[in-house]
N, C-alpha and C positions, 0 to 999 in steps of 0.2 A: 449620539447627536442626530436628531431627526433632520431630514432634508426635504425640500419642497418636492411635491409630487409632479410639479410642472417640469418636464424634462429639460426645458431650456434653462431653468434656474437651479437645477439639481446637480450641475457639474461641480467638481471639486476645484473651485477657482476663487476669485475675489469675494464671492458671496458666501464662502465657507470659512468659519472661524478657524484660524490656525495656519492659513496659507500665506499671510503677509509678514510673519515674524513679529506681530504686535500683540501685546497682552490684551485680551478681550473677553468679556463675559457677556453673553448674549441675553442674559436675563430670563431665558426661557428654559434651557436645558441644563444650566449649571456648567456648561462647557467653558473652560478657560485655558488659554495657551500658557505655556510656562516660559516662553522666551521673554526677553527684556521689553519693558514698556517703552513708549516714546512715540513721537509722530511718525507717520508712515510717509516716506517720500513719494511724490507723484510718479506714476509709471510713464517713462518716456516723455516727461515734460507735458503730459496731456492734462494734468490736474486731476482732481478727484470728482467722483460722481456725486451729484446732489439731487435732492428731490425735485428741484426745478428742471434739471436735465431729464430726469425720467418722465415727468409730466409733459414736458415739451415734445420729447421724441415720441411718446405714446400718442399725443395729439396729432403729430405729423403722420405717423403710420395709420392711425384710424382715419385721418383725413384722406390719405391716399386710397385706403380701402373703400370708404364711402363714395368717393368720386368715381373710382373704377366700377363699383357696384351700379351706380347710376348710369354710367356710360354703357355698361354691358346690358343693363335692362333696356335701354333705348336702342342700341345698335345691333345686338345679336338677333338674327332672323329666327322666327319660331322653330324652323326645322333644326336649328343648331342649339336650341336651349338645353335639351337633355344631354347631348354629347359634351357641351361646354360645362355643364354642371358636374357630370361624372369625371371628365378630364381634369378640371380644376381641383376637384376634391381629392383625386389621387395624387396630383402633382403637389398640392398643398401638404398632404400627409407625408410624402417623401421629403419635401423641403424642410418640414418641421424637424425631422430626424437629422437631416444634414446640419441644420443650425444647432441642434442639441449636441452634436459631437464635435463641432468646430470649437477651437480654442478661443477664437475671437469672432465677433459679428461686426460686419461693416454695414454702413447705411445702404449700400447697393443691394446686398443680399436681403436685408430686412425689407427694403422697398419692393423687391421682386416678389417676396412672399406676400406683402400687403396687396399687390396687384392681383396675384393669383387668388388670394382669399376674397378679394373684391369681386372677381368674376363669379366665384362660388356663391358668395352671399347674394349677389345680384340675381343670379339665375334661380337660386332656391327661393328667394323672396318673390320673384316674378311668378313662379309656379304656384306658390301658396296664395298669392294675392289674386290670381285668376279665379280661384274657387271661393276665397273668403275675403271679401272686400274690407279693407281697413285693417287687416290682421298684421301687416308689416309695421304700421305706425304703432299699434298696440304692443307688438313684440319689442320694438326699439325702446319705447317708453318703459316697458317692464324691465328690460335689461338695464337701462339707466337707473331705475329705482333700486333694483336689486344690488347693483354695483355701489350706488351711493349709500344705501343702508349698511352694506358690508363695510365700506370705508369709514362711515360714521361710527359704527360699532367698534372698529379697530382703533380709531383715533380718539374717541371720547369716552368709550366704555372700557377700553383696554382689553377687549376680547382677543384672546390668543388661542391658537389650535396647538395642543401639546399632547404628549403621551400617546395613549391608545388611539385617540381620535385622529391624530396626525398620521399614525401608522395605517389606520383604516383608510384614510383619504388617499395615501400614497398607493397602497395595494389596490384599492378600489379603482383608482384612475387608470392604473396599468391594466387591470383586468377588464375594465370597460372598453379601453382602446382595442385590446385583442379580441374581445367579444364582437365589437362592431366590425372589425376587419374581417373576422371569420364569417359573420352574418352577410357582409357584402360579397365576399368571395363565393360563398355557397349559393347566394341568390343568382349568380351567373350560371349555375348549373341546375337551376330549378328547385333548390332546396330552401324552404322558408322556415326559419327558426321561430318566427312570430315575435321577434324582438322589436320590430318596427312595423307600423301600419302604413298603408299607402297614403297618398295625398288626399284621396277621397275614399268613401266607403265606410263600412262599419269598423269600429276599433274595439278590441278586447281590453281586458284589464292589464295584460302583460306589457304592451307598448306604453301605456300610461305610467305603469310602475317603473319601467326602464327610464323614461324621460324624467320622472320625478327623482329617481336616484341620481341621474346625471346632473340635474339642477343643484341638488345638495352637494355633490362632488365639486361642481363649479364654484359654489360659494366657499366651500372649505379651501379650494385651491386659491381663491382670491385672498383669503386670510393668510395662507402660507406664502403666497407671492409677496404680500405686503411685509410680512415678517422678514423674509430673506432679503428683500430690497433694503429694508431698514438696517439689517445687519451689514450689508455691503457698504452702505453709506457710513455707518459707524466705524467700519474697519478701514475706511479710506480707499475704497475700490477706485481704480482709474476711471476717468470720465467716459472712456469708450465703452465701459460695461453698461452704461445707461441704455445703449441700444439693445443689449440682451434683456434688460429689465423691461423695456418697452415692448419688445417682441413677446416676452412671456405673458405680459398682461393682455396684449392683443389676442393671443391664442385663447386665453381663458374667456375673454369677453365674447369672442366669436362663437365659441362652444356654447356659452350661456345663451346667446341670442338664438342659436339654432334650436336648442332644446326648448326654450320658451315658445318659439314659433310653432314647434310640433305640438306642444301641450295645448296651446290656444286653439289650434286646428282641431284637436280631439274633442274639445268641449263645444265647438261650434258646429258639430255634425248632428244631423237630425236622427 
């Protein structure tokens, strides 16, 4: 049984067939539990997760992120832009793993992460906008288009990520995360692996290739996120799991935005 490469949605919980004692065929992997069929009782009287729950909570988290990004853009003094960017990036990275290992996600934790990511997105967007006027609007629009096309392909064309492609997405996402973490750590001691280009200056083929691979991984992760959220809804996951689903989607969308922002900057350099 393949699992989502998004660490938030890859826990063995309500999103994984076989955890609820309900007979379920996910229609993708051929997995079926052998326990008795029947309705799944709501967990703790909280009801079941629905697509409306997921969409609403995703909109709330993204709203908090956008508002925080805007506030950070306007309020953070120029001297603190880079410290805020690096600090929020590291804190967000740690929080994402904290959320991934937690059994449950509450709105407070999800909201804190949205605020931290908002600071990161706001600072990063400010830095790029200073050198490439209008790039933030283009990156936001491109992210919305990419996410919308992916959702439309999933919904109307029944596109699914299975088999080897799903495994490549999972392994590739993990490898990419460790490569970027190593690249960041080595940069503090003066070692440049060439995986990322600076905000300005010449850019080689390797940073463009890295960001291109990242965008492909983001799209594959969106497909996997949609699949596992749909599985959770089919299995009757408790309503509070919609926060986990919303969190996972937010993480993927922020990653997609950051990579598109970088790629757009590469092609706007003289």
